[in-house]
N, C-alpha and C positions, 0 to 999 in steps of 0.2 A: 184794864191794860197788866200786866204781871208784870211785879218790882223784880227789879236790878240791882242786884249786888259787889261793885267793882271793888278792885285788892287799888293799891295803888301804881302796881308795876302795868292793871288794865289801863287806868287813866293817863298812867303817861304814855303807854304805846297808841290810847287813842290821841292825846294830842299832841302827841308825834305827825300822825295823820291828820288832823285836821292844820297845822300849821304847815307841812310840802301841800299841802292837795286843797286846802280853802274850804273845804266840804265837813261838817262835825257830822263824827259816826255815832249811829243811836246805839252801835253796842258793839262789840270787838271780842272774839270769842277764836281758843289757841284750841286748835282740836288735830290728833296727828301730826305733830310737826308742821302749820299752816292757821297762819295766819287768818281767821275771816272776819272783816270787816262789813259791817250792817248801815247800808245809809238809806236814806229814805229815794224812792225812785225815781224820783226829780232830779236826784244830785247824784246820780247816776254816774252819766258821762263825765260832768265835770272830774268826779272823783279818780276815772281813769283815763283821764287823760287825753290827746291827742295819740296815737296809735299806741297805747299805754304807756305811757310813758311816766305818771304818774304812782302809774301801780308797778312799773319795777324800780323805781326811786325810790317809793317806798322799802320795796325788795330788797332791794342791794340793803340799805342805814338798818333795814332788823335784820338781815339774815336764816332769812325765816320766805317762806312759799308763802304769800298771801294770795289772797285770795279779798275780790267787793264785789258786796251781793245789793239788790234793793230790795226792802221789804215793800210787800205791795197791801193796799187794802183791806185784804183778802190773801187768806190761805194759801189756795188756789195760785194766788200770781205771785209769794213770795214763791213758793214749790215751782212756779215758772223760772221765774228768774235765777236760780238758785241753778237748775237743770240748762238753761240755753244754751245749746240753740235747738236742742229736743226740745219737743213737745209736747206738754201734758193734754192729755184728755178728761181724765178728771182722779180726783182722790176721795179716799175715807175716812173716817174713825172709826173703828169695830174694835172696842176690848181694850186699847190701849195702842193699837197695831193700826199708823195708817197704810191704807193698803194706796200705791199709784197705780195711774192704767196712763198707759204711755199712748199718742197716737200711730205710731209705727212700733208693733212689738220688739222690731228688728233692732231699736235701737237699747236693748235692753242693755247688751252687752255696756256698751258704753258708760254706764250704770254701773254696773257689778265690775268694773273694769280695774284696774290698780283695787285689787283689794278691797272693795266695794268703799274707796274712800271717800268719792264723793257724796255718796249714800249714808257713811257714818257723820260726815259734815255738815249736808244737812239735818240730821236726825238731832246733833247741840243747839244748830237755831232753833228749830221750829220749839224745842223742849223748852227752851226759856219765854217764846211766845203761848206754848200748848202746850200744858204743862200735862194734859192724856196722852200724850203722844212716848210713848217708850221703845216703837221698835218700827220699821220701815221693810215693807215690803213690794214688789213686782210685780204686775199683774197682767 
């Protein structure tokens, strides 16, 4: 497993998350104005809360967009959790580029929308756990 180094601001943000949700995050990553909290997949439902109440509370307290993602046991599970409700068919890393094949090719525009924000966030999360990922490509 990769070694994760955290600064004091990140540790404070993670402590706030645990205080408000009761779930310990595995990691906290800031990407393009959004704070991405990575939690264990089993704790995802508790972290988000009923009707997204806890997620909205964290977003209000931090004053930033918040995304809570469950980390899967495999890279494909983590990708699927991140792009949910879009369905992943398969993924493969070739020469540092992660190629993602979706179940329905028409859903590519959902991931490419908003300046590829979702893909950029996914890349940053995967880079922490899989150092070989340097870019992402939809096929």
